[in-house]
C-alpha positions in Angstrom: -19.4 -24.7 -3.2 -17.1 -24.4 -0.3 -15.8 -26.9 2.3 -15.8 -25.4 5.8 -13.3 -26.5 8.5 -12.8 -25.1 12.0 -9.3 -24.9 13.6 -8.0 -23.6 16.9 -4.5 -22.1 16.4 -2.2 -22.4 19.5 -1.1 -18.8 19.4 -3.4 -16.6 17.4 -1.0 -13.7 16.9 1.8 -15.9 15.7 -0.6 -17.7 13.5 -1.7 -14.4 11.9 1.9 -13.5 11.1 2.6 -17.0 9.6 -0.6 -16.9 7.6 0.3 -13.6 6.0 3.8 -14.7 5.2 2.5 -18.0 3.7 0.0 -16.0 1.5 2.9 -14.3 -0.4 3.2 -17.3 -2.8 -0.1 -16.3 -4.4 -0.7 -13.7 -7.1 -3.9 -12.4 -5.6 -4.0 -11.6 -1.8 -6.2 -9.5 0.4 -5.6 -9.5 4.2 -7.9 -7.5 6.4 -7.1 -7.0 10.1 -9.1 -5.2 12.8 -6.2 -5.1 15.3 -8.5 -5.9 18.2 -10.7 -2.8 17.6 -14.3 -3.5 17.1 -16.0 -0.4 15.6 -19.6 -1.4 15.2 -19.3 -5.1 15.9 -17.2 -6.3 13.0 -18.1 -9.9 12.1 -14.5 -11.1 12.0 -11.2 -10.0 13.6 -9.1 -10.8 10.6 -9.7 -12.2 7.1 -7.4 -13.6 4.4 -8.4 -14.4 0.9 -5.9 -15.8 -1.6 -5.6 -17.4 -5.1 -8.3 -16.2 -7.5 -10.6 -18.6 -9.3 -12.3 -15.7 -11.2 -11.4 -12.0 -11.4 -13.0 -8.8 -12.6 -10.8 -5.8 -13.4 -11.9 -2.9 -15.4 -11.8 0.9 -15.9 -14.5 3.2 -14.5 -17.0 3.2 -17.3 -19.8 0.7 -16.6 -17.8 -0.6 -13.7 -20.6 -0.9 -11.2 -22.9 -2.8 -13.6 -20.0 -5.1 -14.4 -19.4 -5.7 -10.7 -23.2 -6.3 -10.1 -23.1 -9.0 -12.9 -19.9 -10.5 -11.4 -21.3 -10.6 -7.9 -24.7 -12.0 -9.1 -23.1 -14.8 -11.1 -20.5 -15.9 -8.6 -22.8 -15.8 -5.5 -19.7 -16.4 -3.5 -17.2 -14.4 -1.4 -15.4 -11.7 -3.5 -12.6 -9.4 -2.4 -11.1 -6.3 -3.9 -11.3 -2.6 -4.2 -13.2 0.3 -5.8 -10.8 3.1 -6.9 -11.8 6.8 -6.3 -12.1 7.3 -10.1 -15.2 5.2 -10.2 -16.8 8.6 -9.6 -16.7 8.8 -13.4 -19.1 5.9 -13.6 -21.4 7.4 -11.0 -21.4 11.0 -12.3 -20.5 12.8 -15.6 -16.9 13.4 -14.4 -13.4 12.7 -15.7 -9.9 12.0 -14.3 -7.3 13.8 -16.3 -4.4 13.9 -13.8 -1.3 11.7 -14.3 -1.6 8.1 -13.2 1.8 6.8 -12.3 0.7 3.7 -10.3 -1.5 2.2 -13.1 -3.8 0.1 -11.0 -7.1 -1.1 -12.5 -9.9 1.2 -11.5 -11.9 -1.7 -10.1 -10.6 -5.1 -9.1 -12.3 -8.1 -7.3 -11.5 -11.7 -7.1 -13.2 -14.9 -6.0 -10.7 -16.7 -3.8 -10.1 -20.4 -3.8 -8.9 -20.2 -0.2 -10.4 -18.2 2.6 -9.5 -17.8 6.3 -11.8 -16.1 8.8 -10.6 -15.4 12.3 -12.8 -14.5 15.2 -11.4 -14.7 18.8 -9.2 -17.8 19.0 -11.1 -19.7 16.3 -10.2 -20.0 12.6 -12.8 -20.9 10.0 -11.3 -22.2 6.8 -13.4 -22.1 3.6 -11.9 -23.7 0.5 -13.6 -24.1 -2.8 -14.3 -27.8 -3.4 -11.7 -28.1 -6.2 -8.9 -27.4 -3.6 -10.7 -28.7 -0.5 -8.2 -31.5 0.0 -5.4 -29.0 0.4 -6.5 -27.4 3.7 -4.7 -29.7 6.1 -1.3 -29.6 4.3 -1.7 -25.8 4.0 -2.2 -25.4 7.8 0.9 -27.5 8.4 2.8 -25.2 6.0 1.4 -22.1 7.7 2.5 -23.3 11.1 6.0 -24.0 9.8 6.6 -20.5 8.4 9.6 -18.6 9.8 9.0 -14.9 10.1 12.1 -13.0 8.8 11.3 -9.5 7.5 14.4 -7.7 8.3 14.9 -5.9 5.0 12.0 -3.8 3.9 13.8 -2.1 1.1 17.1 -2.5 -0.8 18.3 1.2 -0.5 17.4 4.5 1.0 14.1 5.9 -0.5 14.0 9.5 -1.6 10.5 10.7 -0.9 9.3 13.8 -2.7 6.1 15.9 -2.6 4.2 16.1 -5.8 3.1 19.7 -4.8 5.6 22.0 -3.1 4.5 23.7 0.0 4.2 27.2 -1.6 2.1 25.7 -4.4 0.0 23.8 -1.9 -0.8 27.0 0.0 -1.8 28.8 -3.2 -4.1 25.9 -4.2 -5.8 26.0 -0.8 -6.3 29.7 -1.2 -7.9 29.0 -4.6 -10.1 26.4 -2.9 -11.1 29.0 -0.3 -12.1 31.3 -3.2 -14.5 28.7 -4.4 -15.9 28.3 -0.9 -16.4 32.0 -0.3 -18.0 32.4 -3.7 -20.5 29.7 -2.8 -19.4 27.0 -5.3 -18.9 24.5 -2.4 -19.0 24.4 1.4 -16.1 21.9 1.9 -13.7 19.9 -0.1 -11.0 17.3 0.7 -7.8 18.5 -1.0 -5.0 15.9 -1.3 -1.4 15.8 -2.3 0.9 12.9 -3.2 4.3 12.0 -1.9 6.3 9.6 -4.0 9.6 7.9 -4.7 10.9 6.5 -8.0 13.4 3.7 -8.5 12.1 2.2 -5.2 12.6 -1.4 -4.4 10.7 -2.4 -1.3 9.5 -5.5 0.4 5.7 -4.8 0.5 4.9 -7.2 3.3 7.7 -5.9 5.6 6.5 -2.3 4.9 3.0 -3.4 5.8 4.1 -5.1 9.0 6.0 -2.0 10.1 3.2 0.4 9.2 0.6 -1.7 11.0 2.9 -1.9 14.1 3.2 1.9 14.2 -0.5 2.6 13.7 -2.5 -0.6 14.7 -5.6 0.8 13.0 -9.0 -0.8 12.9 -9.0 -1.4 9.2 -5.5 -2.5 8.3 -5.2 -4.2 4.9 -2.5 -5.8 2.7 -3.4 -6.2 -1.0 -1.5 -7.9 -3.8 -2.4 -8.3 -7.4 0.7 -9.7 -9.1 3.1 -6.6 -8.9 0.6 -4.1 -7.6 0.5 -3.7 -3.8 -1.5 -1.7 -1.2 -0.4 -1.5 2.4 -3.1 0.3 4.4 -3.4 1.6 7.9 -6.9 3.0 7.5 -8.9 4.1 10.6 -12.1 4.7 8.6 -15.0 2.4 7.6 -16.6 3.4 4.3 -19.7 1.3 4.5 -21.0 -1.9 6.0 -24.1 -4.0 5.2 -25.4 -6.7 7.5 -28.8 -8.1 6.6 -30.9 -5.1 5.7 -28.9 -2.6 7.8 -26.4 -0.3 6.1 -24.0 1.9 8.1 -21.2 4.3 7.3 -18.7 5.9 9.6 -17.2 9.1 8.2 -14.1 10.6 9.8 -13.5 14.3 9.9 -11.3 15.9 12.6 -7.8 14.8 13.5 -5.5 15.7 16.5 -2.1 14.4 17.4 -1.4 12.2 20.4 1.0 13.1 23.2 3.1 10.9 25.4 2.0 13.0 28.4 -1.3 11.6 29.6 -2.7 14.9 30.8 -1.8 16.7 27.5 -3.1 13.8 25.5 -6.5 14.1 27.2 -6.5 17.9 26.7 -5.8 17.4 23.0 -8.7 14.9 22.8 -11.0 17.3 24.6 -9.9 20.2 22.4 -10.7 18.2 19.2 -14.1 17.3 20.6 -14.9 21.0 21.2 -13.3 22.4 18.0 -15.9 24.3 16.1 -14.2 23.9 12.7 -13.6 20.2 13.1 -17.2 19.6 14.3 -18.6 21.7 11.4 -16.6 19.6 8.9 -17.9 16.4 10.4 -21.5 17.5 10.5 -21.3 18.6 6.8 -20.1 15.2 5.8 -22.7 13.5 8.0 -25.4 15.4 6.1 -23.8 14.3 2.8 -23.7 10.6 4.0 -27.3 10.8 5.2 -28.3 12.0 1.7 -26.3 9.2 0.0 -27.9 6.5 2.2 -31.4 7.9 1.6 -31.1 6.9 -2.1 -31.6 3.2 -1.2 -33.1 3.5 2.3 -36.6 2.7 3.4 -38.4 6.0 4.1 -37.6 7.4 7.6 -34.9 4.9 8.4 -31.7 7.1 8.0 -30.4 7.6 11.5 -27.3 9.4 13.0 -26.4 6.8 15.6 -23.3 8.7 16.8 -22.3 12.3 16.1 -18.7 13.7 16.4 -17.4 11.1 18.9 -13.6 11.2 19.4 -11.9 7.8 19.1 -8.3 7.4 20.1 -5.8 5.5 18.0 -2.1 4.9 18.4 -0.9 7.9 16.3 -3.9 10.3 16.4 -7.3 11.1 17.9 -10.1 11.1 15.3 -13.7 12.4 15.3 -16.0 9.8 13.9 -19.8 9.7 13.3 -22.0 6.7 12.5 -24.9 7.0 10.1 -27.2 4.0 9.4 -30.3 3.1 7.3 -32.5 0.2 6.5 -33.0 -1.1 3.0 -35.7 -3.2 1.4 -35.0 -6.9 0.5 -35.1 -6.0 -3.3 -32.2 -3.6 -3.1 -29.1 -5.0 -4.8 -25.9 -4.6 -2.6 -24.0 -3.1 -5.5 -26.6 -0.4 -5.8 -25.9 0.6 -2.2 -22.2 1.0 -3.1 -22.9 2.8 -6.3 -25.2 5.4 -4.7 -22.8 6.2 -1.8 -19.5 6.2 -3.7 -17.0 7.8 -3.3 -17.1 8.2 0.5 -18.3 11.7 1.4 -15.4 12.3 3.8 -13.0 12.1 0.8 -14.9 14.4 -1.6 -16.8 17.4 0.0 -20.1 19.1 -0.3 -21.9 19.5 -2.6 -20.3 16.3 -3.7 -20.2 16.7 -7.5 -19.0 20.3 -7.4 -16.3 19.4 -4.9 -15.1 16.5 -7.0 -14.9 18.7 -10.1 -12.8 21.3 -8.2 -10.6 18.7 -6.6 -9.8 17.3 -10.0 -8.8 20.7 -11.3 -6.5 21.5 -8.3 -4.9 18.2 -7.5 -1.9 17.0 -9.5 -2.1 13.2 -9.3 -4.8 10.8 -10.2 -6.1 9.5 -6.9 -6.7 5.9 -8.1 -7.0 3.5 -5.2 -6.3 6.2 -2.7 -9.6 7.4 -1.1 -11.3 4.5 -2.8 -12.5 1.5 -0.8 -11.1 -2.0 0.1 -13.1 -4.9 1.4 -15.4 -7.9 0.6 -18.8 -9.0 -0.3 -20.3 -12.2 1.1 -22.4 -14.8 -0.8 -25.5 -13.4 1.0 -24.7 -9.9 -0.3 -23.4 -8.4 3.0 -20.2 -6.4 2.8 -17.7 -4.3 4.7 -15.4 -1.8 3.2 -12.8 0.6 4.5 -11.6 3.9 3.0 -8.2 3.6 1.5 -6.3 6.3 3.4 -3.1 6.3 5.4 -1.9 3.8 2.7 1.2 3.1 0.8 0.7 2.0 -2.8 3.4 0.3 -4.8 3.9 -0.7 -8.4 6.8 -3.2 -8.3 7.2 -3.4 -12.0 7.7 0.4 -12.2 9.5 0.6 -8.9 7.2 3.4 -8.0 5.9 3.9 -4.4 3.4 6.5 -3.4 1.2 7.7 -0.5 -1.3 10.6 -0.5 -2.7 12.6 2.3 -5.3 15.3 2.5 -7.5 17.5 4.7 -10.9 19.1 4.6 -10.9 22.7 3.4 -13.7 24.9 4.8 -14.3 28.6 5.1 -12.4 28.5 8.5 -9.3 26.8 7.1 -5.9 28.2 7.5 -3.7 27.0 4.6 -0.6 26.6 6.9 -2.5 24.5 9.4 -4.0 22.3 6.7 -0.5 21.7 5.4 0.6 20.7 9.0 -2.4 18.3 9.2 -1.3 16.6 6.0 2.2 16.1 7.4 0.8 14.7 10.6 -1.3 12.2 8.6 1.8 11.3 6.6 4.1 10.8 9.6 3.7 7.0 10.0 4.1 6.3 6.2 7.1 8.5 5.9 8.8 7.0 8.9 8.2 3.4 7.6 9.6 4.2 4.2 12.5 6.3 5.3 13.6 3.8 7.9 12.9 0.7 5.8 16.4 0.1 4.7 17.6 -0.5 8.3 14.6 -2.5 9.6 
């Protein structure tokens, strides 16, 4: 059981910074921040969960059944992630590429302490065993002094896992599969990494969030494993018996010139290649949602709408369904995972080819981060535009990708990857002088 308290912070933005800084004393942390965006009426503006009472972490095999059991037993808030490689639990697939980050393939925790922000109101939910600590914690939070000047101890040498010429050849091979009819589309990704990297994860997150201010920012900590995400994409949300997914396909840069910026947005909206990519993934998501939906309830609420973010314009669609009251929430996740925008179509063939051509295990990248409520509602983002860090190994990594279709130009796909990587590279390369 949880004790619920309501609090009105004097300055909500300062309180958010203090809250996140205070959270760093705990081994398990998940911070989710909508940055004042409200794509599809998010229930909360920001959420912080800390200090695990119970935890589930496992590899892919049997992962969704284990998560279902964990969620059913706890009947409480749980926070965590699904790694991309849970595909191996959903389908007869394997992950053979090198895993240098070594995160668990599934991780969720039941927090002792939970903070829910909406507008200028804070709802504090503490498990009863720590309920008497909430007032002293609020005093400690208000007393925090924000000082995140040093994001890393030295210059970070970022390297691509796949050299440009090799990338171009791999995209050509992907195009051969497409022209042969094996697939229609695939999301092909490449990793950028640095070894012997000592960074301050919270400072990196704050800088990344300031550059991008995305609608699904998140900061995750599990002892010495960290994820700092500036994701613009919702994977899936369940509220009551309604389920909705918001795939992104289609990206264009921003311009400081207002007229040029509007032109870039319009060009993205009218781009035949980008629209065809988006529509293919919408069809895939419709099919995934239909596996648990009541007959005739899968609906495309919004098709190929261009949304503007701080760094880029993005083409987003919204697909929804209604489910019956007997459908378990974990089954909705299992039958839609991984997010179609991060795989391709047909989904299984695309994932098989992706595994053969990529050179790093995706792990948490292109998986999902979020929470499940005691009532079985949930909200998850896609883990993209994210920096992952293993502090024990001093290994930092980020991965970017693009959708390859029959109309793809390998050079332009490479440029799109660099555009998506821009904010993460800037944050890491400039971190020693922050």
